[in-house]
C-alpha atoms as one frame of an Amber mdcrd trajectory, in Angstrom:
protein
  12.386 -14.979 -23.666  12.421 -12.084 -21.195  14.776 -13.718 -18.715  17.400
 -14.460 -21.339  17.234 -11.042 -23.005  16.499  -8.660 -20.136  17.358 -10.484
 -16.910  13.850 -10.660 -15.419  10.950 -13.067 -15.727   7.426 -12.391 -16.923
   5.906 -11.607 -13.512   8.775  -9.212 -12.738   8.060  -7.589 -16.087   4.372
  -7.273 -15.171   5.381  -5.549 -11.931   7.497  -3.071 -13.899   4.575  -2.483
 -16.282   2.176  -1.915 -13.380   4.332   1.069 -12.422   3.726   2.718 -15.799
   0.714   5.009 -15.319  -0.040   5.394 -19.023  -0.037   1.623 -19.595  -2.279
   1.025 -16.572  -4.603   3.774 -17.793  -4.862   2.074 -21.213  -5.402  -1.302
 -19.522  -8.297   0.194 -17.576  -9.739   1.944 -20.632  -9.548  -1.110 -22.893
 -10.682  -3.731 -20.385 -13.051  -1.853 -18.107 -10.935  -2.692 -15.068 -10.091
  -0.151 -12.386  -6.492  -1.061 -11.496  -4.889   1.615  -9.344  -8.182   3.418
  -8.770  -9.225   3.637  -5.113 -12.044   1.216  -4.379 -14.736   1.344  -1.761
 -14.285  -0.458   1.528 -17.016  -2.892   0.538 -15.306  -3.770  -2.751 -12.004
  -4.338  -0.958 -13.681  -6.511   1.685 -15.395  -8.638  -0.974 -12.137  -9.140
  -2.890 -10.296 -10.057   0.313 -13.043 -12.485   1.371 -12.945 -14.144  -2.064
  -9.159 -14.136  -2.107  -8.934 -12.446  -5.466  -8.328  -9.106  -7.144  -9.834
  -9.109 -10.648  -7.638  -6.212 -11.805  -4.400  -7.864 -10.725  -5.496 -11.206
 -12.186  -6.304  -9.703 -15.599  -3.206  -7.503 -15.960  -0.720 -10.307 -16.874
  -3.014 -11.456 -19.706  -3.118  -7.886 -21.004   0.684  -7.698 -20.900   0.947
 -11.031 -22.767  -1.341  -9.625 -25.463   0.815  -6.494 -25.735   3.981  -8.571
 -26.052   2.404 -10.769 -28.735   1.273  -7.706 -30.691   4.704  -6.104 -30.364
   6.430  -9.313 -31.508   4.030  -9.637 -34.475   4.638  -5.997 -35.371   8.405
  -6.534 -35.361   8.058  -9.613 -37.580   5.929  -7.714 -40.105   8.412  -4.834
 -40.161  11.277  -7.276 -40.687   9.429  -9.249 -43.386   8.405  -6.098 -45.240
  11.930  -4.660 -45.040  10.753  -1.406 -43.452  13.298   0.732 -41.614  12.705
   2.579 -38.341  11.490   5.705 -40.190   8.720   3.801 -41.993  10.495   3.754
 -45.357  11.286   0.568 -47.246  14.927  -0.434 -46.971  16.840  -0.173 -50.227
């Protein structure tokens, strides 16, 4: 879907999204994660030893959810015949 329409794949899209401070802030608020927030040396060492970063692992799932919600929203708008200004199309 993304590749055909926009020229980049899902993980490239996630990288673009990770650069959006407001989206990352909402991700952190809604999920309890701390992506982009400086972590202690101990937390970094534990993540490196385990070979994982829980924030980075959870972010693509959050983006998938956002895309699904956006797609559902567009389908409802289309089905209801609502224009961009919120009024029903005549």
